[in-house]
C-alpha positions in Angstrom: 27.2 72.7 -35.1 23.1 73.9 -35.0 20.8 73.8 -32.3 17.4 74.6 -32.4 15.7 74.2 -29.3 11.8 74.9 -28.7 11.4 76.8 -31.7 7.9 78.1 -32.5 6.3 81.0 -34.9 2.3 82.1 -34.3 0.8 84.5 -37.1 -2.2 85.6 -35.7 -4.3 82.6 -34.3 -2.6 80.4 -36.3 0.8 78.1 -35.0 2.9 77.8 -38.5 5.8 76.2 -36.5 5.0 74.2 -32.8 8.0 74.1 -30.7 10.8 72.1 -32.6 13.7 71.0 -31.6 16.5 69.3 -33.2 20.8 69.1 -33.2 23.1 69.0 -36.2 26.6 68.3 -36.3 29.1 70.1 -38.8 29.6 68.3 -42.1 26.1 66.4 -42.0 23.5 66.8 -44.6 20.0 67.3 -43.7 17.0 66.8 -45.4 14.2 69.3 -44.5 11.2 67.4 -45.7 7.5 68.0 -45.6 4.6 69.1 -48.1 3.5 72.6 -49.2 2.5 74.7 -45.7 4.3 72.2 -43.4 6.0 75.3 -42.1 9.6 74.3 -43.7 10.4 78.1 -44.8 9.2 79.8 -41.8 11.7 77.4 -39.9 14.6 78.4 -42.0 14.0 81.8 -42.0 14.1 82.0 -38.1 17.4 79.7 -38.2 18.8 82.2 -40.5 17.9 85.3 -38.5 15.3 86.6 -41.4 12.6 86.0 -39.2 12.2 86.4 -35.1 10.8 83.3 -33.4 8.2 83.7 -31.2 9.3 81.7 -28.8 12.5 79.0 -28.6 16.3 79.7 -29.5 18.8 78.9 -32.4 22.4 78.7 -31.7 25.1 78.0 -34.2 28.9 77.3 -33.1 27.9 78.8 -29.9 26.5 81.7 -31.3 23.0 82.4 -30.2 20.4 84.4 -32.6 18.8 86.3 -29.4 22.1 87.6 -28.3 24.3 88.3 -31.6 22.2 87.7 -34.3 24.7 89.1 -36.7 27.7 86.8 -35.9 25.0 83.8 -36.4 24.2 85.3 -39.6 27.9 85.4 -41.0 27.9 82.0 -40.5 25.2 81.1 -42.9 24.8 80.9 -46.2 21.0 81.0 -47.5 19.5 80.2 -50.8 15.5 81.1 -50.4 13.3 79.6 -52.8 12.4 82.7 -54.4 16.2 83.2 -55.2 16.2 86.9 -55.7 18.6 88.3 -58.2 19.5 91.6 -59.8 18.9 90.4 -63.3 20.1 93.7 -65.2 23.7 93.3 -63.2 26.5 90.6 -65.0 26.8 87.5 -63.3 30.6 88.4 -62.2 29.4 92.2 -61.5 26.6 91.0 -59.2 28.8 88.4 -57.3 31.2 91.3 -56.4 28.9 93.6 -55.3 27.3 90.8 -52.9 30.8 90.0 -51.4 31.2 93.6 -50.5 27.8 93.8 -49.1 29.0 90.8 -46.9 31.9 92.4 -45.9 34.3 90.2 -47.7 37.5 91.8 -47.2 38.6 94.0 -50.7 42.0 92.0 -51.0 39.8 88.7 -51.1 37.0 89.9 -53.1 38.2 89.2 -56.6 39.6 86.1 -55.9 36.5 84.8 -53.5 34.1 85.4 -56.5 36.9 83.8 -58.9 36.5 80.2 -56.5 32.6 80.6 -56.3 32.6 81.1 -59.7 34.3 77.6 -60.6 33.1 75.8 -58.0 29.5 76.2 -59.3 30.8 75.5 -62.6 29.3 79.5 -64.1 32.3 80.5 -65.3 31.8 80.7 -68.5 28.7 82.8 -67.8 30.2 85.3 -65.7 30.2 88.3 -68.2 26.4 87.2 -69.2 23.2 89.5 -67.6 21.5 87.5 -65.3 18.7 87.9 -66.8 19.9 86.5 -70.4 20.7 83.1 -68.2 18.5 80.0 -67.9 16.7 78.8 -64.6 19.7 76.2 -63.8 22.6 79.0 -64.4 20.1 81.6 -62.0 20.0 78.8 -59.3 23.7 78.5 -59.5 24.1 82.0 -59.1 22.2 82.3 -56.6 24.4 79.1 -54.4 27.5 81.3 -55.4 26.2 84.1 -53.8 25.7 82.0 -50.8 29.0 80.6 -50.6 30.5 84.1 -50.8 32.3 84.8 -47.0 32.8 81.0 -46.9 30.0 80.1 -44.6 30.4 77.2 -42.4 26.6 76.5 -42.9 24.5 76.4 -46.4 20.8 76.8 -46.1 19.5 75.7 -49.5 15.5 76.1 -49.6 14.3 74.4 -52.8 17.4 74.5 -54.9 16.0 72.2 -57.6 12.6 73.6 -58.1 11.5 74.8 -61.7 15.0 73.2 -63.2 14.9 70.6 -66.1 16.1 66.9 -65.1 19.8 67.4 -66.4 19.8 70.9 -64.6 18.4 69.1 -61.1 21.1 65.9 -61.3 24.3 68.5 -62.1 22.5 70.7 -59.1 22.2 67.3 -56.7 25.6 66.6 -57.5 27.1 69.8 -56.5 25.2 69.8 -53.1 26.8 66.6 -52.2 30.3 68.1 -53.2 29.6 71.3 -51.0 29.2 68.9 -48.2 33.0 68.4 -47.5 33.5 71.8 -46.3 29.7 72.8 -45.4 27.3 71.5 -43.4 24.2 71.9 -45.2 20.1 71.4 -44.6 18.3 71.6 -47.7 14.6 71.9 -47.9 12.2 70.0 -50.1 8.9 68.2 -50.6 10.7 66.3 -53.4 11.2 62.6 -51.9 13.9 61.4 -54.3 15.8 64.9 -53.5 16.4 63.6 -50.0 17.7 59.8 -50.9 19.9 61.0 -53.6 21.5 63.7 -51.5 21.1 62.9 -47.4 22.1 61.3 -44.6 19.4 62.2 -42.3 16.1 63.5 -42.9 13.8 65.7 -40.4 10.0 65.6 -41.4 7.8 68.6 -40.4 4.3 68.4 -40.9 1.7 70.9 -39.6 4.2 73.1 -38.0 5.6 69.8 -35.9 8.5 67.8 -36.4 7.3 64.3 -36.7 10.5 62.4 -37.7 14.3 62.9 -36.6 16.9 60.0 -38.3 18.7 58.8 -41.4 17.0 57.8 -44.6 17.4 54.1 -43.3 15.3 54.8 -40.3 12.9 57.1 -42.4 12.5 53.5 -44.4 12.1 51.5 -41.0 9.9 53.3 -39.3 6.9 52.0 -41.7 6.6 48.2 -40.3 6.2 46.0 -43.7 5.3 43.1 -41.7 7.8 41.0 -43.9 5.5 41.3 -47.4 6.9 39.3 -49.9 6.7 40.4 -53.9 6.4 36.7 -55.1 6.5 35.6 -58.8 5.1 31.8 -59.8 5.2 30.0 -62.7 1.6 29.2 -63.2 -1.8 30.7 -63.8 -3.0 33.7 -62.0 -6.0 32.5 -60.5 -4.3 29.3 -59.5 -1.3 30.7 -58.1 -3.2 33.0 -56.2 -5.6 30.3 -54.9 -2.4 28.4 -53.6 -0.7 31.6 -51.6 -4.3 31.8 -50.0 -4.6 28.3 -48.8 -1.1 28.3 -47.2 -1.1 28.6 -43.3 0.0 32.3 -42.1 -0.2 34.0 -45.1 -3.1 36.9 -44.7 -3.6 38.3 -48.0 -2.5 37.9 -51.7 -2.7 40.8 -53.8 -1.8 40.6 -57.6 0.3 42.8 -58.9 1.0 42.4 -62.9 3.0 39.8 -65.3 6.3 39.7 -65.6 9.2 37.2 -66.8 6.4 34.3 -67.9 4.8 34.4 -64.3 2.2 36.7 -62.3 3.6 38.6 -59.5 1.7 39.0 -56.1 1.8 40.9 -53.2 1.7 38.2 -50.4 1.2 39.5 -46.6 1.7 37.0 -43.7 -0.3 37.3 -40.4 1.1 39.6 -37.9 4.2 37.5 -36.2 4.4 34.9 -38.8 6.7 34.1 -41.2 5.6 32.3 -44.4 8.5 31.8 -47.0 9.0 28.0 -45.9 5.5 27.3 -45.9 5.3 28.8 -49.7 8.2 27.3 -50.7 6.8 24.0 -49.5 3.1 24.7 -50.8 4.6 25.5 -54.7 7.1 22.4 -54.4 4.2 20.0 -53.6 2.0 21.5 -56.2 4.9 21.4 -59.0 5.0 25.0 -59.2 8.1 27.1 -59.9 9.1 30.3 -57.8 10.3 32.7 -60.3 10.6 35.6 -57.5 10.6 35.7 -53.6 11.9 38.9 -52.2 10.9 41.2 -49.3 8.9 43.9 -49.8 11.0 47.3 -50.0 8.9 50.2 -48.1 9.3 52.9 -50.2 10.3 56.4 -49.0 7.1 57.8 -50.3 5.3 55.2 -47.8 6.8 56.1 -45.1 6.4 59.9 -45.2 2.8 59.3 -45.7 2.2 57.1 -43.1 4.5 59.2 -40.6 2.4 62.7 -42.0 -0.9 61.0 -41.8 -0.5 59.9 -38.4 -2.2 61.4 -35.5 1.2 61.1 -33.6 2.9 64.1 -31.8 5.7 62.6 -30.5 8.9 62.8 -32.9 9.8 59.4 -34.3 13.1 57.8 -33.5 
């Protein structure tokens, strides 16, 4: 569906995007993740044809940007981060205008405008001036614009920025619904957005692609060393001393008091599984274990680990 090969872009002496390559299959929702200034927007602008690459190639459904850019752009619905709208126009009027610019057939324009109004849940404000609509509604108008012409690919750059929590939830659900008929690339620096919507993640940092895989693989990419969360029915100091004395335990960190006992993060020595030894030590000291569970590596942990690493290869 989408092929990006050795794509690069320089601005003067600055290498904004550094020869990145990836492919996206039909129907995927792919999170394009990275801190501000990582090169996400520059990459998206090259994919959509708004910005020519310095090197490399983009192809969608066999159309290459360098050979048939106009045909490629017809396959893409693009919601830029800035979401430029004509605020003095009414919502329906604006979408009809955009449908004409996109060369939607005259016989289909009215019906298609009606369809995207319903799909993006903005029919109730269709006769309202865009400038009088809330931020959430304006984002949905931009998304409706991107859907005009029924493009198979949607590229959404920070679609929930500036929205309130209720609007964010609504927009995320809308994007998930759209994936039934569209391949979606979602650019964001908001980690929960990736977990909530995407099945696959691309991480870009300083113009380089550092990770390409599923959200589950992203979490697993950071080795937690079988770290444990452990809660004991005992005095905190006594419990910590007991755990430190267990063979195979490397470190013990107090977390908090919860449900009647202190909670600790317990890190076993490399290659060790200390659970049995911990259980035996607690049993011999007549200390009840209230909780023992593997520490879940957060998406934030994995992201920070990847983007602060000196690795230059893609993590797979």
